[in-house]
N, C-alpha and C positions, 0 to 999 in steps of 0.2 A: 144676602143680597150682594154683599161685596164680592163673594165668590162668583156669583153669576156675572157681575160686571167684569171681573177679572178674566173669566173664561171668554166672555164676549170680546173683550179687548184683544186677547191673544188670537182669537178667531179672525178678527179684522186684520191683524198684522200678518197672519198666515196667508189669507186670501190676497191681501195687497202684494205680499212677496210673490205669490204665484203669478199674479198678473205681470209683476215687474220682470220675473224670469221669462215669462212668455214673450213679453215685448222685446227683451234683449236678445232672444234666441231667434227672432224672425229675420235677422240679417240686416244689411244696410238699408238705409233710407237716403233720399236725396240730400246731399249736402254733408253726409257722413264722410269721415276720413277712412280710406281703405288701407289696411295693412298689407305689406309685401308677403310674398310666399316664395317657396322654393320647391319646384316640382320637376319630375323627370320628363324630359321631352322624348320624342320618338327616336332621337339620335343618341339616346341614353345619357345625355348631358342634363345637368340640373339647370333650370331656368328660373330666374326671379325678375321682377319688374326693375330691380336695381341694375340689371344688365343693359338697360336702355336709358342712360343718363341724359341723352339729348331729346328724349320723347317729350312731347307736350302733354301726353296722356295715353290712354289705352282703350281699346275695345275688347273687353274681356267677355268671351262667349262660352257658356257651358254647353257642350254639344257632345254627340257620340256617334258611333258607327251605324247602329241598327235602326234608330228611330226614323220613320218616313219623313217626319218634319225636318229633322236635321239633314237628312239626305237631300230633301228638296231645296234646302238653303245653302248647300255646299258651294255651289258656284257663285252665289251672291256674297258669301263670306270671303271667298278668294278675291272677288272683285273689290270688296270693301278694303281688304288688306292692300291690294295693289294700288288702290287710289289714295288711300289716307296714310299708309305707312310713310310715304314720301313727304306727307305734309305734317308728320309728327305724331300720328295716332295709329300705331300698329295694332293688328289683331293678335290676341293671345287666346287660343282656344284650349279649353280644359274639359276632359272627359270625366264626369263625376260619378258614373255608374259603377256599381259593384259587379265585377265581372263574373262572380259566382252565381249571381242572380240573373244578370243580363248577359246572356250568351252572345258572343261576338263583340263584346266590349272590352276584351282583355288587351294587354299591351301589345302583343304580337299582331293582333288584328287591327289595332290602331296604326301600327307601322305600315301594314299592308294597305290600308285604306288611304292613308296620307300619300303613299307612293302612287297608287292608282289614280288619284284625283289630282295629284301635283299640288298639294297644299304649299302655300308660300309663307305660311306662318308656323309658329311653334304649336304643337298639339300635345298638351300636357296630360299626365295621368294623375288624377287626385287620389293617390293611394292612401287608403285608410279613411277616405271621405271626410277629410278635415277642413277643406277650403270651401266647398259649396255651401255648407251651412252658415259659415261666416258671412257669405254674401247674401244668403237667403234665396239662392236659386232653387227653383222647384220644377223646372221644365227643361227639356232640350228641344230647340235652343232657347237660351235665356241670356240676354245681353245686359252688361254693365259698363257704361262708358265712364272712365275715370279721367278727370281733368286735373292737371298739375297746377296747384295754386300755392305759391310761397313754399315750394318743395314738398307740400303735402298733396296726396292724391284724393281729390274730392269726387264723390259719386255724383255725376251730372245727368245721367239717364239710366232708367231700368226698364226692360220690357222686351218687346218684339223687334224684329229687324224691319218689317213692313206690315202691310195689312192684307197680304195675299200670299199664303205659304205655297199654294199649289201652282200659282202662275206668276212668275216674276214680272211678266209684261203687263199683267193686269193690276199690279200693285200700284195704287196711286197716292199712297201715303208711305213715304220711305222715311220712317221714324229715325233710324240710325244716321242715315245720310244727312237729314235735316238738322239733327242735333249737333253732328260734327261740323257742318257748315256754319252754324250759328256760333259754336265755340271758336272756330277759326277766325270768325269775324269779330271776335271779342264780345259777343253777346251771351246772355243767359239763354239756356235752352227753354224754348216756349213750351213744347210738350215733353215734359221730362219723365213721364211714367205711362206706360201702356201695359196691357195684359200680355204676358208671354204665352204664346200658343205652341203646344208641342207635347211630347211624351213626358210622363212623370219620371223623375230621377229614381232609379232603382237602388234601393238600400239593402 
């Protein structure tokens, strides 16, 4: 009987540990502190969030070259950067895809795409795919707004850019803009989580 109870107790611990590992591997939740990273930009220079000491926060967007959802949002991402960078929230774009699986998402293609579109923001390559799992990004595009609080970068919003990927003019819920406007007004983000719509990240 004792042996059975011992086995049962071990099984409970193993199962509990499995759930704990699963929950911690799912990435950031609202209110979590985001750690910095250092990734190669399209200009071949390493970029980290520490390079922006005057920033109030960041709009970290996992995106890529080939996904039709990402392509549809490119102009809106540029517009977000142009509007909010001056207000303290620059866009930091990261390509999380494995270029061996996702053709057209290699570093040279990133450089070409950024030049064609006139990206106004860093476009970083997640080499080795180490950063997107930390964030819990699953789609392209997938947005994480970080807000600086007492020198720590707190996750304030996770999800989609707006509610209409195919037609920017038809989008009547601009999630990222609304969140940034509330943060700039010193308020908490009312709608801090939405479902990211896009292509799955290629591993």
